[in-house]
N, C-alpha and C positions, 0 to 999 in steps of 0.2 A: 163667811157667816154660817154657823151651824144650822142645818135644817131643823124645823120644828114639826114634830109629828102631830097628827090630829090627836086630841085627847081621847081617852078610852073611858067610856061609862061602864063601871063594873057590872051594872045590871044588863049590859048588852054583850058581855063576854061570851056567853054560851052561843048566841046567834052569830057573833063575829067569827068565832072559831069554826062553826059549821059552814059559814060563807067561804072561809079559806079552803076548806075541804072541797066544797062544790067547785070552786074556781080552779084549784090546783090539779085536781083529779089524780095525778101520779106522784105520790110521795116518794121520798128516799127512805129505804129501810136500812138501819144500821144493825149489824151483828158483829160478833167477834169469832175469828176462826180458832183452830186448835193451837196455834202458836201465839195466841193473844193479840193477833193483828186485827184491828178494826176493819170491817168491810162494809161498804155502802153501795146500794144499787137502787135504781127506780123499780117500783112495783106498781101493779095495777089492782087496787082493791076491788073485790067482787061484791062487797057489801060493807056499809058503815051504819052502825046502829046509833040511835039518838044519844046513847051514853058514851059515844066515842069508841066503842068496841069496833075494831076493824078486822075484816076477814080478807085474807090474801090466799089465792090459789097458787100452788107451786107444783113443780115436778120433783119426784123423789130423788132423781139423779142430780139435781142442782146442788151447788155447794152450800147454799143457805140451809138446806135440809140437815146436813150433819152439824153445821154451826149452831143451829137452833136446838138440835138434840143435845149438844154439849152444854150450851148456855142459852136458855130460853129468854133471857133479858134482852129486850130489843128497844129500838126507838124509831118512830116514824117522824119525818120532818116534811111538812107541806109548805110550799112557798107559792102564794097567790100572785097573779099578774101585777098587782099593785105593791108587791113585796111584803105584805103582811105575812106572818108565818105562824104556824102552830107546831108544837112538838108534842107527840104522844109517847110517853115513856111507859113501857109495860112489859108484860110477859106473854110470849107466844106459846100457844098450846095447840096440839093437833086436834081437830074436830073429828069426833067419831060418832056423834049421835045422828042417826038416819034422817030425822026431820030437817035438821039444819043442812046436812049435806044435800038432801033432795031439793030443798028450797033454793040453795045457791046454784045447784046444777041447773034447775029449771029456769032460773032467771038470768042465766048467762050463756047465750048461744055460742060464744067463742070457746067456752069449755067443751061443749059438745063437738064442735068442729075439730078442735085439736086433740081431744082425748077419747072421743067416740062413745064412751060409756062411763058412768060414775064409779064402776068397779075396776077401772083401769088402775093397775098397781102403781103407775106413775103419779096418779092424782093424790095430792096432799092439800088439805085445807087447813090453814092456820087461823085461829081466833087470837087476836092481839088484845088482851084485856088491859085497859089503861090503869096505871097506878098514879099517873100525873099527866095533866093536860095543861100546856102553857101557850099563851098567845103573846105575840109581839108585833107592834106596828112598825112599818118601815122607819128607820132612823131613830126609833125610840131607845134602843139599847137596853131595854129592861122588859122582863116577862111579867105577865099577869096570870095568876092561877085561874083556870077555867073550871067552873062547876060542871060535873058530868050530868046534871039534870037542869032543865030550865028553871029560872027564878020564879 
């Protein structure tokens, strides 16, 4: 017998998607390398805005740095413990504005432990700007478009 997923109230999609982010914590980030090979790895976002903009700290020497420079189109996939998921498809851009960099730096003690100072040349902060946010319940096999603002 095919499992029946819980129904999804469209008015709750925004909150359901944020609940997945809170539960999952570590999404998978998909990029494409220079040979057009997809690459997926877990990342630890340092900030998630209400509109699903996700900030990811990175080291300049990591492979994803060159991959994103070549092709900034990325996708984040979050899977909650109940197997609900969201996918955030968007564009990664390097953050250069000082207020954002300073705010992320101050709110993330691990950055300070690993990198020492915000002017460390290895420190790269990406802002992943969502173009599409989709939610799916476990077993549902269909996605729901999520508004980037609460209803």
